[in-house]
N, C-alpha and C positions, 0 to 999 in steps of 0.2 A: 504493501499499500504504499502512496505515494504520498507526500507531505508537504503542504504550501509551500516551505522553504527549500527545497528539491525545485518548485519550479521556474522557470526562467522570467525576468521581470521585463514588464512588455516599457515602452517609450513611449510614456503618457503628454506626452509634449507634440511630440506626433500625431499620437492617437486624437487628441481633443483637436488640432489644425483639423484634420478629415472631418471630424466630427460639425465644425464652425463653419465647413465652406456653404458659402450659401449657393443658395440653387439659381439656376440661369432663369431669364424668366420666360425662355422655349420648355426649361423643366419644370416648373412650375404650371405652366399653362395647362404641358398635357397631364399634368396629375390632376389635375383641377377637372379636366376634361374628362378622362377614364375614370374620375369618381363620380362626376355625374352621371356618364352612360353607364357606369355599375348601378347605380343607385336606379335609374331609369329602367335598365332591364330585370331588377332585380323585381322591380313596383311591377313591371309589365307581366312575370311571371307569377306572383301573389292575385294578381288581377285574375288572371286565366284560371289559376290552380279551384281559386272561387268562384268561380262562375259555372250557372248549373249549363249543363253538356247534355 
């Protein structure tokens, strides 16, 4: 069994820089549109599931 003392340490400065990277405008818009599409498709699926057939 390994203990935490045996594990290598990560470069926290580099990890923080990667996490704080600001998304580009194109990436942000793509995420918003993707989330909106997912909500729309999910809503349609729920409506179709509840419709009497």
